[in-house]
C-alpha positions in Angstrom: 157.4 -67.6 189.7 158.1 -67.9 193.4 161.3 -67.0 195.2 161.8 -70.7 196.0 161.5 -71.6 192.3 164.1 -68.9 191.5 166.5 -70.2 194.1 166.1 -73.7 192.7 166.9 -72.5 189.2 170.0 -70.6 190.4 171.1 -73.6 192.5 170.6 -76.0 189.6 172.6 -73.6 187.3 175.5 -73.5 189.8 175.5 -77.2 190.4 175.4 -78.1 186.7 177.7 -75.5 185.0 175.1 -73.1 183.6 176.4 -69.5 183.9 173.0 -67.9 183.7 169.3 -69.0 183.8 168.9 -68.2 180.1 171.4 -70.9 179.3 169.3 -73.3 181.3 166.3 -72.1 179.4 168.0 -72.7 176.0 168.8 -76.3 177.0 165.2 -76.9 178.1 164.1 -75.6 174.7 166.6 -77.8 172.9 165.1 -80.9 174.5 161.5 -79.7 173.9 160.8 -79.5 177.6 159.3 -76.0 177.3 157.6 -74.0 174.6 160.0 -72.3 172.1 158.5 -68.9 173.1 158.9 -69.5 176.9 160.9 -67.1 179.0 162.9 -67.9 182.2 159.9 -66.4 184.2 157.6 -69.0 182.5 159.5 -71.9 184.0 157.4 -71.6 187.1 154.4 -72.8 185.1 156.2 -76.0 184.2 157.5 -77.0 187.6 155.9 -79.7 189.8 154.6 -77.3 192.3 155.4 -73.8 193.6 158.2 -74.7 195.9 162.0 -75.4 195.7 161.6 -79.2 195.5 159.0 -79.0 192.7 161.3 -76.9 190.5 164.3 -79.1 191.2 162.3 -82.2 190.5 161.2 -80.8 187.1 164.7 -79.7 186.2 166.3 -83.0 187.2 163.6 -85.0 185.3 164.0 -82.9 182.1 167.8 -82.4 182.1 169.0 -85.0 184.6 
């Protein structure tokens, strides 16, 4: 995962009340947006590109 993707994850968590990225991951698993075996580091593979906007687009689409 790129630094830009990490920043997007932390910003999304802050803006949406998730204390830690693992809570965000749990929510993504609950809505079947990621594989049940996925880790936070794997979220980069699900994003719409390797930049900040791609990760934010993915998170907003899946959880927005």
